[in-house]
C-alpha positions as CSV (number, residue, x, y, z in Angstrom):
1,M,0.0,-0.2,0.1
2,T,0.9,3.5,-0.7
3,I,1.2,6.4,1.4
4,D,-1.9,8.2,0.0
5,R,-4.1,4.9,0.6
6,I,-3.3,4.1,3.9
7,V,-4.2,8.0,4.8
8,H,-7.5,7.9,2.8
9,S,-8.3,4.5,4.4
10,A,-7.6,5.5,8.0
11,A,-9.6,8.6,7.5
12,G,-12.4,7.0,6.2
13,T,-12.3,4.3,9.3
14,M,-11.9,7.1,11.8
15,I,-14.8,8.9,10.4
16,L,-17.2,5.7,10.4
17,A,-16.1,4.5,13.7
18,S,-16.6,8.0,15.7
19,L,-20.1,8.1,13.8
20,A,-20.9,4.8,15.1
21,L,-19.7,5.4,18.6
22,T,-21.5,8.8,18.5
23,R,-24.3,6.6,17.8
24,W,-24.3,3.8,20.3
25,H,-22.1,5.1,22.8
26,S,-21.8,8.6,23.7
27,P,-22.8,11.8,21.5
28,N,-19.1,13.1,22.2
29,W,-17.6,11.0,19.6
30,I,-18.8,13.2,17.0
31,W,-15.8,15.4,18.0
32,L,-13.6,12.8,16.4
33,T,-15.5,13.4,13.4
34,V,-15.1,17.0,13.5
35,F,-11.4,16.4,14.3
36,V,-10.8,14.4,11.2
37,G,-12.6,16.3,8.7
38,A,-10.9,19.5,9.4
39,N,-7.7,17.6,9.5
40,L,-8.4,16.9,5.7
41,L,-9.6,20.3,5.2
42,Q,-6.3,21.6,6.4
43,S,-4.6,18.8,4.2
44,G,-6.1,20.0,1.2
45,L,-5.6,24.0,1.9
46,T,-2.1,23.2,2.9
47,N,-0.6,20.2,1.1
48,W,0.7,18.9,4.5
49,C,0.0,15.7,6.5
50,L,1.4,14.6,10.1
51,M,0.4,11.2,9.3
52,S,2.0,11.1,5.8
53,R,5.1,12.1,7.0
54,L,5.1,9.6,9.7
55,L,4.5,7.3,7.0
56,A,7.2,8.4,4.6
57,M,10.0,8.6,7.4
58,A,8.8,4.8,8.1
59,G,9.8,4.0,4.5
60,V,6.2,3.4,3.1
61,P,6.0,3.9,-0.8
62,D,4.9,7.2,-1.7
63,G,1.9,7.3,-4.5
64,S,-0.6,9.6,-6.2
65,A,-4.0,9.9,-4.9
66,C,-6.7,8.3,-6.0
67,G,-5.4,5.6,-8.1
68,V,-3.6,8.1,-10.5
69,G,0.3,7.2,-10.5
70,G,3.3,7.7,-12.3
71,S,3.1,8.6,-16.1
72,A,-0.6,8.2,-16.1
73,R,-0.9,11.3,-14.2
74,G,-2.2,13.7,-16.7
75,L,-3.2,13.6,-20.6
76,S,-0.2,13.9,-22.9
77,R,-0.7,16.5,-24.9
78,E,2.6,15.8,-27.4
79,G,2.0,15.0,-30.8
C-alpha cells in the first residue's frame, strides 16, 4: 500500500468508527469526526499531512492519490 491509500483508509475508518460510537456509545464521539474532517480540510488547503510525513519516515512508498500514478498522472498533449 502507498501513503495516500493508507491515509485515505485511516481517515475513512476513523470517521465511520466515530459515527458508530456517536450513535451507540456517546454523542461526544462526534468530536472525533469533526477533528478528522478539519484535518482533511487543512491537508487539502496546505498540502501538508502529519500522518503522510510519519509514514514517509517509516519507509512506506509514496503514491499518487485516487489511483492516478506515475506516467498516467495526466493526459499527454504531445503529437
